C-alpha positions in Angstrom: -23.9 -12.0 -42.4 -21.9 -11.7 -39.2 -19.8 -14.3 -38.2 -20.8 -15.6 -34.9 -17.5 -17.0 -33.9 -15.6 -13.8 -34.1 -17.9 -12.1 -31.8 -17.7 -15.0 -29.4 -13.8 -15.0 -29.5 -13.7 -11.4 -28.5 -16.4 -11.7 -25.6 -14.4 -14.7 -24.0 -11.4 -12.4 -23.6 -13.1 -9.7 -22.0 -15.4 -11.9 -19.5 -11.7 -13.1 -18.5 -10.4 -9.9 -17.8 -13.6 -8.9 -16.0 -13.7 -12.0 -13.6 -10.2 -12.6 -12.8 -8.1 -10.8 -10.3 -4.4 -10.1 -10.2 -2.7 -9.3 -6.7 0.6 -7.7 -6.4 2.3 -8.2 -3.2 3.9 -5.1 -1.3 7.3 -7.0 -1.9 7.1 -7.1 -5.5 6.5 -3.4 -5.9 9.3 -2.6 -3.4 11.9 -4.8 -5.5 10.9 -3.1 -8.5 11.4 0.3 -6.9 14.8 -1.0 -5.4 16.1 -1.9 -8.6 14.9 1.1 -10.4 16.9 3.1 -7.7 20.0 1.0 -7.9 20.3 1.7 -11.3 20.9 5.6 -11.0 24.3 6.8 -11.2 24.9 8.5 -7.7 23.3 5.9 -5.8 25.6 3.8 -3.7 22.9 1.4 -2.3 19.6 1.1 -0.2 19.7 1.5 3.5 18.1 -1.4 5.3 16.3 -1.7 8.7 18.1 -3.8 11.5 15.8 -6.7 10.8 17.0 -6.5 7.3 20.5 -6.4 8.3 19.9 -9.7 10.5 18.4 -11.4 7.6 21.5 -10.8 5.6 23.8 -11.6 8.3 21.8 -15.1 8.1 22.5 -15.3 4.3 19.2 -14.1 2.9 19.2 -11.5 0.3 16.5 -8.9 0.5 16.1 -7.0 -3.1 13.6 -4.9 -1.4 15.9 -3.6 1.2 15.5 0.3 2.0 12.0 0.4 0.4 8.5 0.6 2.3 5.3 0.4 0.3 2.0 1.0 1.3 -1.0 -0.1 -1.2 -4.4 1.1 -1.1 -6.9 0.4 -3.6 -4.7 0.9 -6.8 -2.7 3.6 -5.4 1.0 2.9 -4.1 3.0 5.1 -1.7 6.7 4.3 -1.6 9.3 5.5 0.9 12.8 4.8 -0.1 15.9 5.0 2.1 19.1 5.4 0.2 22.8 6.1 0.4 24.3 8.4 -2.2 27.7 8.7 -3.3 29.9 11.5 -2.4 30.1 14.6 -4.6 26.6 14.0 -6.2 24.3 16.8 -6.2 21.6 15.1 -3.9 18.3 17.1 -5.0 19.1 15.9 -8.8 19.6 12.3 -7.6 16.6 12.1 -5.3 14.5 13.7 -8.3 15.7 11.1 -10.7 15.0 8.3 -8.2 11.4 9.5 -7.8 10.9 9.8 -11.6 12.4 6.7 -12.4 10.8 4.7 -9.6 7.3 6.1 -10.5 7.8 5.2 -14.0 8.9 1.6 -13.5 6.3 0.9 -11.0 3.5 2.2 -12.9 4.7 0.4 -16.2 5.3 -2.8 -14.6 2.2 -2.9 -12.3 -0.6 -0.8 -13.5 -0.8 0.7 -10.2 -0.9 4.6 -9.7 2.2 5.8 -7.9 0.8 8.8 -5.8 4.0 9.5 -3.9 7.6 8.5 -3.9 9.6 9.7 -0.6 13.1 9.7 -0.7 15.0 9.7 2.4 18.7 10.2 2.1 20.2 8.0 4.8 23.9 8.4 4.2 26.9 9.3 2.1 29.4 6.7 0.8 32.9 8.3 1.3 34.7 5.2 0.3 36.8 5.6 -2.6 37.3 2.4 -5.3 40.6 1.4 -5.5 42.3 1.7 -8.8 44.8 -1.1 -9.9 48.3 0.3 -9.5 50.5 0.0 -12.6 53.6 -1.0 -10.5 54.1 -4.8 -11.0 53.6 -6.6 -7.8 56.1 -9.2 -6.1 54.3 -12.0 -7.6 54.4 -10.6 -11.1 58.0 -9.9 -10.9 58.6 -13.4 -9.7 56.7 -14.8 -12.8 58.8 -12.7 -15.4 62.1 -13.7 -13.8 61.4 -17.3 -13.7 60.7 -17.5 -17.5 
C-alpha cells in the first residue's frame, strides 16, 4: 500500500516552487559582482560615476559602485569599471575578475551570466606607508618619563 501523506508532501513543495516568483534587483547583482571583484589581489577599487561620487560625498555608501548590470529574462550582462594596483599584469587580473564574478553571481542568483566586461579605468600608484622603525618624539618622551 502507498503512503498517501508522503506523496502529498512532495507535491506541496513542487507547487510552491512552480507558483512562486523570485525577483532579483540589478543592485543585488551589482553588489555581488563588486564584492567579488574587490576580493581579487591587484584590484585597488571600483571606479564610480559622477552621481555615485556625489552620493558618497553626502555620506551614502554605494556597494554596487563601478558596476552596471543588464538583466534580460534569466541572462545577465555585467560591465565593471575597476582601478588596478600598479605593477600587476592587467590581463591576468581582468581574467580573474571575469571568472570570479561569473561564478559568484551564478552561484548566488541562479542567473546565467553571458558577459562580464572589464574596463580598466585607472592605476593606483600610491604606495602604502610602512611604519618606520625609528622611535617617534612621543615614544622618546614616554620612555624618559618612566
